[in-house]
Backbone as CSV, one residue per row, in Angstrom:
resi,resn,N_x,N_y,N_z,CA_x,CA_y,CA_z,C_x,C_y,C_z
1,MET,-6.428,1.556,10.120,-5.559,0.558,10.697,-4.917,-0.226,9.599
2,LEU,-3.788,0.262,9.210,-3.170,-0.221,7.996,-2.387,-1.479,8.259
3,THR,-2.274,-2.362,7.269,-1.552,-3.595,7.419,-0.469,-3.687,6.381
4,LEU,0.266,-4.788,6.437,1.448,-4.922,5.612,1.127,-4.845,4.136
5,GLY,-0.140,-5.127,3.779,-0.510,-5.059,2.376,-0.358,-3.686,1.782
6,ALA,-0.287,-2.669,2.629,-0.121,-1.305,2.115,1.261,-1.096,1.530
7,GLY,2.197,-1.995,1.852,3.549,-1.861,1.309,4.429,-1.042,2.209
8,VAL,5.714,-1.307,2.134,6.676,-0.600,2.983,7.209,0.604,2.232
9,ALA,6.812,1.786,2.680,7.247,3.023,2.042,8.616,3.417,2.545
10,SER,9.230,4.373,1.896,10.573,4.822,2.275,10.569,5.472,3.634
11,LEU,11.616,5.217,4.400,11.728,5.843,5.716,12.001,7.327,5.622
12,ALA,12.194,7.813,4.391,12.320,9.260,4.251,11.066,9.966,4.725
13,LEU,9.928,9.239,4.745,8.695,9.828,5.245,8.808,10.244,6.696
14,LEU,9.768,9.662,7.415,9.891,9.964,8.830,10.337,11.389,9.099
15,ALA,10.749,12.098,8.074,11.162,13.476,8.285,9.988,14.393,8.529
16,THR,8.749,13.918,8.292,7.572,14.743,8.490,7.194,14.736,9.950
17,ALA,7.221,15.889,10.595,6.882,15.976,12.015,5.604,16.759,12.190
18,CYS,4.767,16.308,13.154,3.538,17.054,13.432,3.617,17.722,14.791
19,GLY,4.784,17.798,15.343,4.945,18.506,16.610,6.383,18.427,17.030
20,GLY,6.826,19.351,17.841,8.188,19.312,18.342,9.174,19.781,17.325
21,GLY,10.363,19.143,17.310,11.490,19.616,16.526,11.360,19.390,15.052
22,GLY,12.446,19.655,14.307,12.419,19.619,12.858,12.858,18.305,12.300
23,GLY,13.785,18.333,11.302,14.125,17.152,10.541,14.851,16.120,11.363
24,GLY,14.806,14.884,10.851,15.514,13.794,11.494,14.673,13.125,12.553
25,VAL,15.133,11.945,12.991,14.409,11.160,13.964,15.312,10.881,15.145
26,ALA,14.820,11.115,16.344,15.609,10.852,17.537,15.825,9.360,17.703
27,THR,16.984,8.976,18.217,17.283,7.566,18.433,17.803,7.322,19.839
28,GLY,17.317,8.079,20.821,17.690,7.826,22.209,18.728,8.800,22.713
29,PRO,19.222,8.561,23.930,20.142,9.507,24.560,21.474,9.593,23.851
30,GLU,22.020,10.781,23.815,23.369,10.951,23.282,24.388,10.471,24.303
31,GLU,25.466,9.943,23.822,26.495,9.411,24.701,27.031,10.518,25.613
32,GLY,27.174,10.161,26.891,27.774,11.099,27.838,26.762,11.990,28.528
33,GLU,25.433,11.868,28.180,24.427,12.695,28.815,23.448,11.799,29.561
34,GLY,22.814,12.336,30.589,21.881,11.560,31.374,20.554,11.393,30.664
35,GLU,19.639,10.653,31.337,18.349,10.377,30.701,17.517,11.641,30.539
36,GLY,17.425,12.448,31.590,16.640,13.657,31.500,17.176,14.612,30.456
37,GLY,16.251,15.273,29.738,16.656,16.239,28.731,16.976,15.651,27.382
38,GLN,16.870,14.339,27.243,17.222,13.704,25.972,16.042,13.704,25.003
39,ALA,16.378,13.442,23.755,15.374,13.454,22.689,14.671,12.108,22.602
40,ILE,13.356,12.153,22.456,12.536,10.966,22.261,11.596,11.234,21.096
41,SER,11.550,10.314,20.141,10.613,10.437,19.026,9.469,9.452,19.219
42,ILE,8.265,9.932,18.950,7.068,9.097,19.050,6.415,9.048,17.673
43,GLY,6.268,7.858,17.120,5.602,7.706,15.837,4.099,7.802,15.999
44,LEU,3.450,8.382,15.008,2.002,8.588,15.075,1.351,8.240,13.747
45,ILE,0.392,7.338,13.786,-0.575,7.173,12.698,-1.805,7.948,13.155
46,PRO,-2.303,8.902,12.412,-3.298,9.822,12.956,-4.699,9.228,13.107
47,TRP,-4.794,8.170,13.908,-6.089,7.699,14.373,-6.392,8.438,15.661
48,GLU,-7.666,8.582,15.950,-8.067,9.472,17.032,-7.464,9.097,18.377
49,GLU,-7.495,7.815,18.741,-6.935,7.437,20.035,-5.424,7.642,20.069
50,GLY,-4.772,7.441,18.904,-3.334,7.658,18.837,-2.970,9.125,18.980
51,ILE,-3.742,9.995,18.342,-3.516,11.432,18.487,-3.644,11.839,19.951
52,ALA,-4.674,11.307,20.617,-4.928,11.696,22.001,-3.797,11.259,22.926
53,VAL,-3.425,9.984,22.895,-2.425,9.512,23.861,-1.023,10.004,23.511
54,THR,-0.746,10.191,22.221,0.575,10.692,21.839,0.773,12.115,22.340
55,ASN,-0.224,12.966,22.173,-0.114,14.330,22.684,-0.111,14.363,24.203
56,LEU,-0.835,13.448,24.825,-0.810,13.355,26.283,0.610,13.103,26.779
57,TRP,1.281,12.134,26.181,2.628,11.804,26.628,3.668,12.816,26.162
58,LYS,3.412,13.472,25.052,4.340,14.519,24.608,4.445,15.615,25.667
59,VAL,3.292,16.079,26.164,3.341,17.182,27.127,3.857,16.706,28.479
60,ILE,3.543,15.458,28.865,4.080,14.941,30.130,5.598,14.861,30.069
61,LEU,6.112,14.266,28.995,7.561,14.086,28.880,8.278,15.427,28.756
62,GLU,7.694,16.369,28.035,8.324,17.684,27.934,8.342,18.387,29.287
63,GLU,7.300,18.200,30.071,7.268,18.799,31.399,8.340,18.176,32.307
64,LYS,8.700,16.925,32.002,9.752,16.244,32.751,11.135,16.493,32.149
65,GLY,11.212,17.347,31.141,12.505,17.766,30.628,12.997,17.069,29.382
66,TYR,12.166,16.231,28.767,12.583,15.552,27.541,12.260,16.407,26.316
67,ASP,13.014,16.201,25.257,12.799,16.878,23.979,12.058,15.900,23.078
68,VAL,10.759,16.113,22.879,9.906,15.137,22.206,9.540,15.614,20.808
69,THR,9.722,14.729,19.840,9.292,14.965,18.469,8.262,13.914,18.088
70,VAL,7.153,14.349,17.521,6.130,13.430,17.041,6.267,13.294,15.529
71,GLU,6.415,12.052,15.058,6.610,11.764,13.646,5.325,11.184,13.062
72,ASN,4.703,11.904,12.126,3.455,11.482,11.492,3.799,10.616,10.284
73,VAL,3.571,9.298,10.382,4.091,8.347,9.412,3.042,7.297,9.084
74,ASP,3.074,6.739,7.876,2.240,5.601,7.540,2.687,4.387,8.347
75,VAL,1.790,3.421,8.484,2.038,2.323,9.404,3.206,1.441,8.985
76,ALA,3.361,1.155,7.697,4.444,0.254,7.279,5.824,0.825,7.598
77,PRO,6.143,2.055,7.163,7.446,2.598,7.526,7.597,2.857,9.020
78,LEU,6.466,3.045,9.727,6.560,3.271,11.163,7.035,2.014,11.886
79,PHE,6.412,0.879,11.601,6.868,-0.357,12.227,8.311,-0.660,11.843
80,GLN,8.636,-0.428,10.588,10.008,-0.648,10.141,10.963,0.290,10.873
81,GLY,10.535,1.542,11.056,11.381,2.520,11.741,11.638,2.156,13.184
82,VAL,10.602,1.666,13.899,10.807,1.238,15.281,11.741,0.028,15.314
83,ALA,11.520,-0.913,14.405,12.354,-2.118,14.368,13.811,-1.788,14.072
84,GLN,14.052,-0.784,13.258,15.417,-0.411,12.887,16.038,0.581,13.862
85,GLY,15.273,1.027,14.860,15.804,1.949,15.850,15.740,3.404,15.448
86,ASP,15.004,3.728,14.390,14.900,5.111,13.930,13.780,5.879,14.626
87,VAL,12.850,5.172,15.249,11.753,5.765,16.023,11.768,5.118,17.394
88,ASP,11.619,5.922,18.445,11.717,5.392,19.798,10.455,4.676,20.256
89,LEU,9.289,5.262,20.002,8.040,4.744,20.544,6.923,4.790,19.519
90,PHE,5.987,3.856,19.646,4.717,3.920,18.935,3.655,3.451,19.920
91,MET,2.611,4.261,20.119,1.675,4.030,21.215,0.336,3.472,20.779
92,ASP,0.207,3.042,19.524,-1.109,2.635,19.015,-1.021,1.325,18.235
93,THR,-0.374,0.330,18.821,-0.236,-0.982,18.198,-1.392,-1.872,18.631
94,TRP,-2.219,-2.285,17.652,-3.392,-3.120,17.927,-3.026,-4.589,17.721
95,LEU,-3.218,-5.386,18.780,-2.907,-6.813,18.717,-4.035,-7.603,19.385
96,PRO,-4.304,-8.832,18.888,-3.450,-9.624,17.999,-3.736,-9.518,16.503
97,ASP,-4.834,-8.868,16.109,-5.280,-8.996,14.719,-4.874,-7.843,13.818
98,THR,-5.247,-6.620,14.195,-5.125,-5.494,13.272,-3.696,-5.296,12.793
99,HIS,-2.739,-5.332,13.695,-1.333,-5.191,13.319,-0.595,-6.531,13.386
100,GLY,-1.356,-7.606,13.287,-0.760,-8.929,13.397,0.303,-9.208,12.355
101,ASP,0.095,-8.755,11.108,1.088,-8.980,10.054,2.405,-8.290,10.400
102,TYR,2.304,-7.061,10.899,3.518,-6.336,11.271,4.193,-6.974,12.468
103,TRP,3.374,-7.444,13.407,3.949,-8.056,14.600,4.687,-9.339,14.243
104,GLU,4.128,-10.075,13.306,4.799,-11.297,12.864,6.155,-10.978,12.246
105,GLN,6.228,-9.876,11.516,7.476,-9.517,10.847,8.470,-8.823,11.776
106,TYR,7.971,-7.927,12.623,8.877,-7.068,13.390,8.835,-7.282,14.901
107,GLY,7.910,-8.112,15.398,7.730,-8.237,16.843,8.985,-8.646,17.583
108,GLY,9.813,-9.460,16.948,11.040,-9.894,17.602,12.126,-8.846,17.655
109,GLU,11.910,-7.710,16.971,12.924,-6.659,16.895,12.557,-5.422,17.698
110,VAL,11.421,-5.448,18.381,10.972,-4.294,19.156,10.659,-4.734,20.578
111,GLU,10.435,-3.759,21.465,10.073,-4.040,22.850,8.585,-3.762,23.062
112,ASP,7.874,-4.739,23.590,6.470,-4.559,23.942,6.431,-3.987,25.352
113,ILE,6.202,-2.680,25.449,6.288,-1.999,26.745,5.062,-2.274,27.601
114,GLY,3.889,-2.355,26.981,2.715,-2.665,27.782,1.416,-2.330,27.090
115,VAL,0.326,-2.853,27.653,-1.031,-2.606,27.159,-1.640,-1.443,27.943
116,TRP,-2.155,-0.439,27.211,-2.788,0.671,27.919,-4.310,0.703,27.724
117,TYR,-4.815,-0.147,26.826,-6.269,-0.211,26.617,-6.594,-1.610,26.122
118,ASP,-7.626,-2.241,26.723,-7.883,-3.645,26.404,-9.304,-3.920,25.938
119,ASN,-9.968,-2.902,25.371,-11.355,-3.077,24.936,-11.553,-2.567,23.516
120,ALA,-10.554,-2.740,22.659,-10.621,-2.241,21.283,-11.324,-3.258,20.385
121,THR,-12.171,-2.764,19.463,-12.906,-3.648,18.561,-13.040,-3.011,17.180
122,LEU,-13.186,-3.871,16.170,-13.502,-3.447,14.805,-15.001,-3.620,14.595
123,GLU,-15.616,-2.652,13.908,-17.073,-2.645,13.810,-17.565,-2.299,12.405
124,LEU,-18.769,-2.768,12.089,-19.596,-2.197,11.034,-20.726,-1.474,11.744
125,THR,-20.946,-0.216,11.391,-21.759,0.685,12.215,-22.745,1.458,11.355
126,VAL,-23.934,1.682,11.913,-24.967,2.482,11.256,-25.465,3.537,12.241
127,PRO,-26.130,4.586,11.744,-26.771,5.533,12.663,-27.871,4.842,13.466
128,ALA,-28.084,5.299,14.689,-29.068,4.666,15.566,-30.484,4.760,15.025
129,TYR,-30.755,5.728,14.142,-32.118,5.861,13.616,-32.470,4.743,12.642
130,MET,-31.531,3.915,12.246,-31.819,2.782,11.371,-32.305,1.612,12.222
131,GLU,-33.581,1.678,12.605,-34.137,0.765,13.601,-34.221,-0.673,13.108
132,ASP,-34.326,-0.896,11.802,-34.503,-2.249,11.279,-33.187,-2.949,10.967
133,VAL,-32.077,-2.285,11.219,-30.767,-2.883,10.950,-30.022,-2.980,12.272
134,ASN,-29.909,-4.201,12.775,-29.273,-4.410,14.075,-28.107,-5.393,14.017
135,SER,-28.028,-6.152,12.934,-26.984,-7.150,12.759,-26.383,-6.995,11.371
136,ILE,-25.129,-7.438,11.221,-24.539,-7.432,9.882,-25.381,-8.278,8.943
137,ALA,-25.988,-9.333,9.454,-26.837,-10.189,8.628,-28.027,-9.424,8.059
138,ASP,-28.490,-8.392,8.765,-29.638,-7.608,8.282,-29.320,-6.817,7.021
139,LEU,-28.045,-6.627,6.718,-27.674,-5.861,5.526,-27.962,-6.611,4.227
140,LYS,-28.021,-7.928,4.313,-28.233,-8.724,3.102,-29.589,-8.397,2.486
141,GLY,-29.585,-8.123,1.189,-30.807,-7.782,0.471,-31.200,-6.325,0.577
142,MET,-30.407,-5.505,1.283,-30.716,-4.090,1.454,-29.728,-3.198,0.719
143,GLY,-29.004,-3.756,-0.238,-27.977,-2.998,-0.937,-28.492,-1.733,-1.586
144,ASP,-29.680,-1.811,-2.193,-30.229,-0.633,-2.872,-30.481,0.497,-1.884
145,GLU,-30.945,0.161,-0.693,-31.238,1.193,0.306,-29.968,1.937,0.721
146,PHE,-28.826,1.224,0.730,-27.559,1.818,1.123,-26.735,2.292,-0.074
147,GLY,-27.366,2.379,-1.232,-26.635,2.799,-2.415,-25.582,1.796,-2.845
148,GLY,-25.707,0.547,-2.376,-24.776,-0.500,-2.761,-23.382,-0.319,-2.193
149,GLU,-23.238,0.449,-1.092,-21.907,0.757,-0.579,-21.793,0.521,0.929
150,ILE,-20.668,0.010,1.310,-20.180,0.081,2.687,-19.008,1.053,2.649
151,VAL,-19.075,2.113,3.422,-18.065,3.167,3.350,-16.905,2.811,4.277
152,GLY,-15.741,2.570,3.670,-14.574,2.156,4.430,-13.576,3.271,4.633
153,ILE,-12.410,2.872,5.147,-11.326,3.827,5.375,-10.201,3.528,4.389
154,GLU,-8.954,3.635,4.825,-7.815,3.538,3.920,-7.697,2.160,3.269
155,SER,-7.375,2.159,1.981,-7.133,0.914,1.267,-5.962,0.183,1.909
156,GLY,-6.134,-1.108,2.146,-5.082,-1.892,2.763,-5.113,-1.880,4.270
157,SER,-6.038,-1.147,4.887,-6.106,-1.117,6.345,-6.611,-2.451,6.878
158,GLY,-6.276,-2.740,8.119,-6.744,-3.967,8.733,-8.255,-4.026,8.808
159,LEU,-8.892,-2.885,9.078,-10.344,-2.830,9.153,-10.977,-3.116,7.797
160,VAL,-10.446,-2.513,6.750,-10.961,-2.763,5.400,-10.713,-4.211,4.992
161,ARG,-9.529,-4.699,5.290,-9.206,-6.091,4.933,-10.151,-7.063,5.622
162,THR,-10.413,-6.854,6.914,-11.304,-7.745,7.645,-12.713,-7.684,7.083
163,THR,-13.178,-6.481,6.761,-14.517,-6.337,6.188,-14.605,-7.051,4.843
164,LYS,-13.607,-6.851,4.003,-13.617,-7.417,2.653,-13.447,-8.934,2.666
165,GLU,-12.487,-9.425,3.447,-12.118,-10.831,3.380,-12.912,-11.716,4.328
166,GLU,-13.486,-11.124,5.371,-14.191,-11.929,6.368,-15.690,-11.617,6.421
167,ALA,-16.051,-10.352,6.667,-17.460,-10.029,6.905,-18.313,-10.161,5.648
168,ILE,-17.854,-9.623,4.534,-18.663,-9.657,3.309,-18.942,-11.093,2.870
169,PRO,-17.941,-11.979,2.764,-18.274,-13.354,2.398,-19.060,-14.103,3.475
170,ALA,-18.777,-13.836,4.750,-19.470,-14.560,5.822,-20.964,-14.283,5.818
171,TYR,-21.352,-13.060,5.442,-22.761,-12.675,5.468,-23.376,-12.548,4.074
172,GLY,-22.637,-12.932,3.025,-23.187,-12.891,1.671,-23.517,-11.489,1.198
173,LEU,-22.612,-10.540,1.448,-22.878,-9.139,1.130,-22.203,-8.697,-0.162
174,GLU,-22.103,-9.601,-1.129,-21.429,-9.264,-2.381,-22.162,-8.197,-3.184
175,GLU,-23.409,-7.892,-2.818,-24.156,-6.826,-3.491,-23.592,-5.441,-3.153
176,TYR,-22.719,-5.372,-2.133,-22.146,-4.108,-1.702,-20.740,-3.933,-2.267
177,GLU,-20.421,-2.681,-2.620,-19.035,-2.301,-2.911,-18.439,-1.715,-1.636
178,LEU,-17.294,-2.220,-1.237,-16.591,-1.642,-0.090,-15.763,-0.468,-0.593
179,VAL,-16.171,0.737,-0.242,-15.485,1.948,-0.688,-14.233,2.137,0.161
180,GLU,-13.084,2.145,-0.491,-11.810,2.312,0.208,-11.311,3.726,-0.050
181,SER,-11.348,4.559,0.980,-10.984,5.969,0.797,-10.009,6.387,1.885
182,SER,-10.513,7.046,2.912,-9.699,7.476,4.044,-10.615,7.633,5.240
183,THR,-10.020,7.682,6.424,-10.818,7.878,7.631,-11.561,9.203,7.570
184,ALA,-10.879,10.249,7.108,-11.519,11.567,7.022,-12.693,11.545,6.048
185,ALA,-12.521,10.874,4.909,-13.602,10.802,3.923,-14.782,10.003,4.467
186,MET,-14.490,8.917,5.167,-15.562,8.124,5.766,-16.355,8.949,6.761
187,LEU,-15.653,9.696,7.622,-16.339,10.508,8.622,-17.158,11.618,7.974
188,ALA,-16.666,12.168,6.863,-17.423,13.193,6.144,-18.706,12.606,5.570
189,GLU,-18.621,11.396,5.006,-19.809,10.724,4.486,-20.795,10.431,5.611
190,LEU,-20.277,9.988,6.751,-21.142,9.696,7.892,-21.843,10.956,8.376
191,ASP,-21.112,12.050,8.469,-21.692,13.314,8.927,-22.803,13.786,7.984
192,SER,-22.549,13.701,6.676,-23.553,14.149,5.697,-24.806,13.289,5.751
193,ALA,-24.611,11.961,5.867,-25.759,11.065,5.902,-26.601,11.302,7.153
194,ILE,-25.958,11.477,8.292,-26.704,11.692,9.527,-27.443,13.027,9.489
195,ALA,-26.817,14.051,8.921,-27.491,15.350,8.815,-28.772,15.245,8.005
196,ALA,-28.776,14.357,7.010,-29.956,14.179,6.153,-30.804,12.984,6.582
197,GLU,-30.394,12.307,7.654,-31.059,11.092,8.138,-31.220,10.065,7.019
198,GLU,-30.139,9.850,6.291,-30.119,8.870,5.214,-29.424,7.589,5.674
199,PRO,-29.705,6.469,5.017,-29.041,5.207,5.383,-27.555,5.260,5.040
200,ILE,-26.736,4.707,5.917,-25.310,4.570,5.659,-24.763,3.485,6.586
201,VAL,-23.815,2.717,6.086,-23.086,1.761,6.912,-21.605,2.013,6.692
202,VAL,-20.858,2.113,7.769,-19.439,2.469,7.687,-18.607,1.459,8.470
203,THR,-17.331,1.373,8.105,-16.365,0.645,8.927,-15.878,1.600,10.017
204,LEU,-15.865,1.126,11.256,-15.469,1.972,12.379,-14.788,1.100,13.417
205,TRP,-14.266,1.715,14.431,-13.604,0.958,15.497,-13.786,1.679,16.815
206,ARG,-13.748,0.896,17.857,-13.756,1.433,19.220,-12.384,1.237,19.831
207,PRO,-11.814,2.264,20.427,-12.378,3.581,20.764,-12.300,4.547,19.586
208,HIS,-13.325,5.404,19.436,-13.338,6.439,18.401,-14.229,7.583,18.855
209,ILE,-13.797,8.793,18.580,-14.526,9.984,18.996,-15.888,10.098,18.328
210,ALA,-16.089,9.390,17.202,-17.379,9.453,16.500,-18.520,8.989,17.394
211,TYR,-18.244,8.079,18.330,-19.310,7.600,19.213,-19.768,8.687,20.181
212,ALA,-18.923,9.651,20.453,-19.338,10.785,21.276,-20.034,11.847,20.442
213,ASP,-19.679,11.918,19.157,-20.218,12.959,18.294,-21.587,12.614,17.713
214,TYR,-21.863,11.313,17.539,-23.098,10.883,16.888,-23.751,9.761,17.691
215,ASP,-25.044,9.578,17.436,-25.781,8.462,18.022,-25.670,7.291,17.051
216,LEU,-24.770,6.354,17.367,-24.428,5.273,16.446,-24.777,3.919,17.050
217,LYS,-24.839,2.924,16.162,-25.151,1.563,16.584,-24.204,0.602,15.875
218,ASP,-23.401,-0.124,16.649,-22.557,-1.169,16.083,-23.427,-2.381,15.777
219,LEU,-23.238,-2.944,14.601,-24.055,-4.082,14.198,-23.561,-5.359,14.874
220,GLU,-24.502,-6.145,15.346,-24.159,-7.431,15.940,-23.457,-8.301,14.892
221,ASP,-22.573,-9.151,15.377,-21.732,-9.963,14.490,-21.784,-11.416,14.940
222,PRO,-22.919,-12.084,14.726,-23.052,-13.451,15.238,-22.047,-14.432,14.649
223,GLU,-21.514,-14.154,13.467,-20.520,-15.032,12.852,-19.096,-14.754,13.360
224,GLY,-18.935,-13.676,14.103,-17.603,-13.316,14.593,-16.646,-12.907,13.499
225,ALA,-17.184,-12.391,12.392,-16.341,-12.085,11.229,-15.429,-10.887,11.449
226,MET,-15.805,-9.960,12.329,-14.992,-8.768,12.553,-13.912,-8.990,13.606
227,GLY,-13.833,-10.205,14.137,-12.773,-10.535,15.076,-13.154,-10.260,16.517
228,ASP,-12.344,-10.794,17.410,-12.559,-10.592,18.841,-11.980,-9.241,19.264
229,GLY,-12.181,-8.906,20.521,-11.623,-7.679,21.056,-10.099,-7.686,21.006
230,GLU,-9.513,-6.499,20.928,-8.062,-6.371,20.832,-7.528,-5.492,21.960
231,GLN,-6.222,-5.512,22.103,-5.529,-4.663,23.059,-4.664,-3.659,22.306
232,ILE,-4.522,-2.474,22.878,-3.650,-1.466,22.291,-2.377,-1.381,23.132
233,HIS,-1.240,-1.611,22.471,0.057,-1.678,23.132,0.898,-0.444,22.809
234,THR,1.800,-0.121,23.725,2.917,0.774,23.434,4.133,-0.096,23.137
235,ILE,4.802,0.183,22.021,6.019,-0.544,21.700,7.177,0.450,21.586
236,GLY,8.380,-0.060,21.795,9.576,0.766,21.704,10.649,0.076,20.899
237,ARG,11.615,0.846,20.449,12.746,0.266,19.729,13.565,-0.599,20.677
238,ALA,14.331,-1.510,20.139,15.188,-2.358,20.950,16.142,-1.497,21.775
239,GLY,16.232,-1.781,23.046,17.110,-1.035,23.941,16.465,0.170,24.584
240,PHE,15.205,0.479,24.236,14.576,1.682,24.795,14.475,1.587,26.321
241,GLY,14.006,0.448,26.834,13.830,0.311,28.270,15.120,0.464,29.043
242,GLU,16.214,-0.019,28.479,17.507,0.086,29.147,18.020,1.520,29.130
243,GLU,17.810,2.221,28.024,18.314,3.589,27.894,17.408,4.609,28.571
244,PHE,16.118,4.302,28.655,15.154,5.213,29.273,14.358,4.475,30.349
245,PRO,14.993,3.975,31.389,14.261,3.194,32.398,13.164,3.995,33.098
246,GLU,13.387,5.288,33.289,12.391,6.122,33.954,11.121,6.191,33.111
247,VAL,11.262,6.559,31.838,10.105,6.665,30.943,9.470,5.302,30.752
248,ASN,10.282,4.270,30.599,9.765,2.928,30.394,8.880,2.501,31.566
249,GLY,9.297,2.837,32.785,8.502,2.507,33.956,7.173,3.236,33.977
250,TRP,7.184,4.517,33.608,5.924,5.263,33.542,4.978,4.634,32.520
251,LEU,5.509,4.293,31.353,4.667,3.732,30.297,4.115,2.367,30.681
252,GLN,4.865,1.606,31.457,4.364,0.321,31.925,3.199,0.496,32.890
253,ASN,3.157,1.622,33.589,2.050,1.913,34.512,0.838,2.522,33.799
254,PHE,0.997,2.919,32.552,-0.016,3.680,31.824,-1.188,2.795,31.411
255,ALA,-2.405,3.224,31.760,-3.630,2.557,31.327,-4.759,3.577,31.357
256,LEU,-5.721,3.399,30.463,-6.891,4.272,30.421,-8.155,3.430,30.431
257,THR,-9.141,3.865,31.200,-10.461,3.254,31.160,-11.233,3.806,29.970
258,ASP,-12.383,3.201,29.683,-13.245,3.718,28.611,-13.604,5.178,28.871
259,GLU,-13.949,5.474,30.104,-14.382,6.833,30.435,-13.222,7.825,30.309
260,GLN,-12.038,7.432,30.762,-10.884,8.319,30.651,-10.526,8.592,29.198
261,LEU,-10.517,7.543,28.379,-10.154,7.730,26.979,-11.192,8.580,26.255
262,ALA,-12.465,8.356,26.547,-13.512,9.157,25.905,-13.365,10.626,26.259
263,SER,-13.108,10.920,27.528,-12.971,12.324,27.920,-11.693,12.928,27.359
264,LEU,-10.607,12.149,27.292,-9.354,12.642,26.717,-9.539,12.995,25.246
265,GLU,-10.186,12.110,24.482,-10.426,12.392,23.069,-11.328,13.615,22.900
266,ASP,-12.329,13.743,23.752,-13.242,14.881,23.639,-12.508,16.194,23.878
267,VAL,-11.691,16.253,24.927,-10.987,17.502,25.255,-9.965,17.840,24.169
268,ILE,-9.246,16.841,23.663,-8.192,17.113,22.678,-8.769,17.345,21.293
269,LEU,-9.658,16.463,20.836,-10.098,16.493,19.437,-11.289,17.413,19.197
270,ASN,-12.198,17.477,20.168,-13.381,18.310,19.982,-13.202,19.718,20.538
271,GLN,-12.654,19.809,21.743,-12.563,21.110,22.388,-11.318,21.897,21.985
272,ASN,-10.272,21.197,21.546,-9.029,21.878,21.167,-8.486,21.341,19.840
273,PRO,-9.292,21.354,18.777,-8.855,20.741,17.517,-7.671,21.448,16.869
274,ASP,-7.466,22.720,17.186,-6.367,23.472,16.578,-5.109,23.507,17.441
275,ASP,-5.174,22.942,18.633,-4.013,22.914,19.523,-4.138,21.686,20.415
276,GLU,-3.729,20.537,19.864,-3.922,19.268,20.568,-3.105,19.197,21.853
277,GLU,-1.929,19.829,21.865,-1.132,19.832,23.090,-1.831,20.631,24.187
278,ALA,-2.463,21.725,23.813,-3.222,22.500,24.803,-4.360,21.655,25.357
279,GLY,-4.987,20.861,24.490,-6.038,19.963,24.950,-5.522,18.937,25.937
280,ALA,-4.347,18.388,25.665,-3.749,17.413,26.582,-3.461,18.047,27.933
281,ARG,-2.939,19.278,27.909,-2.668,19.976,29.161,-3.964,20.259,29.934
282,ALA,-5.012,20.629,29.209,-6.287,20.897,29.867,-6.818,19.627,30.534
283,TRP,-6.694,18.489,29.846,-7.171,17.226,30.431,-6.364,16.862,31.671
284,LEU,-5.065,17.070,31.615,-4.226,16.766,32.777,-4.550,17.670,33.959
285,GLN,-4.899,18.912,33.686,-5.324,19.808,34.760,-6.589,19.271,35.435
286,GLU,-7.482,18.692,34.635,-8.756,18.199,35.147,-8.626,16.815,35.788
287,ASN,-7.502,16.124,35.560,-7.338,14.745,36.030,-5.998,14.568,36.747
288,PRO,-5.784,15.289,37.844,-4.483,15.214,38.535,-4.191,13.828,39.094
289,ASP,-5.222,13.068,39.432,-4.994,11.736,39.989,-4.351,10.803,38.964
290,PHE,-4.607,11.052,37.684,-4.019,10.213,36.648,-2.497,10.264,36.713
291,LEU,-1.946,11.455,36.889,-0.489,11.600,36.935,0.105,10.844,38.120
292,THR,-0.554,10.898,39.254,-0.054,10.195,40.431,-0.099,8.685,40.216
293,GLU,-1.176,8.201,39.587,-1.307,6.766,39.325,-0.208,6.268,38.406
294,VAL,0.169,7.069,37.414,1.110,6.621,36.393,2.555,6.938,36.759
295,LEU,2.806,8.142,37.271,4.173,8.576,37.548,4.574,8.400,39.008
296,GLY,3.622,8.176,39.885,3.946,8.041,41.295,4.554,9.321,41.841
297,GLU,5.644,9.186,42.594,6.293,10.349,43.187,6.860,11.292,42.137
298,ASP,7.107,10.790,40.933,7.647,11.638,39.868,6.636,12.672,39.383
299,ALA,5.361,12.529,39.782,4.357,13.511,39.405,4.421,14.775,40.262
300,GLU,5.160,14.730,41.342,5.230,15.870,42.258,5.829,17.086,41.558
301,GLY,5.147,18.196,41.656,5.628,19.442,41.091,5.214,19.691,39.653
302,LEU,4.594,18.698,39.000,4.174,18.913,37.610,2.949,19.824,37.579
303,GLU,2.995,20.787,36.676,1.868,21.715,36.525,1.540,21.851,35.041
304,PHE,0.270,21.824,34.742,-0.167,21.942,33.347,-1.184,23.067,33.180
């Protein structure tokens, strides 16, 4: 969960697509053509919940006749791209804290389409077999047991920043080095430690597929250093709702429960890791009521 401290990279990065069409970024309907069949670009930071919902909507919109391109981009150029109208949608905006810096800078230039998940949290987490560690406060004085490390994700991420600037000083954990690497590297370290039943503490967040893959325990945070719960929003470029009222209405109806999101991530990320769109289609086949709840009568005739 990257923040403004990561710096604003060139928007040339937006040419990298992880699905759909090739170069360039869609900027809404072409003049003289109707809404259906038009190009829509969805920005993606490859966090697990973002991968799941982005692929879910990619296949829904394509089934409804839209030409969807998914743009795999770092968070700074992504927010800038939505604000400048170069990206149509971003479905994984965490507010008020994680993306608060970006929202302060760009919130007035984008459309807040709606909240689709309202139980997101930042965590410090250990394997459940670590019975004597139940609170972040319990980590104090145990640095040697953990190799003096808290294993983090990307440098400059909101999760790393909160851990470094809030949790470590609040609980006196200066004996630990916060390792700033990547989400993939953190998960690899977690997997290796659990396989060997070794001590490890990692930065993590809910919702995340790791909670389905491993028996984990989020550490209690009596000081509130990791922040309160957050909401995950879908945002769009200025004018998106006016140009795509049909899609905008569907997205405003979009919401997932804990159980729905967990099953969606499992089907897409665990059961179909090499074909995420196929995973999204499989989940939609198993959850026909979801389409009716979100699309209403527009769900009639859709087959996945």
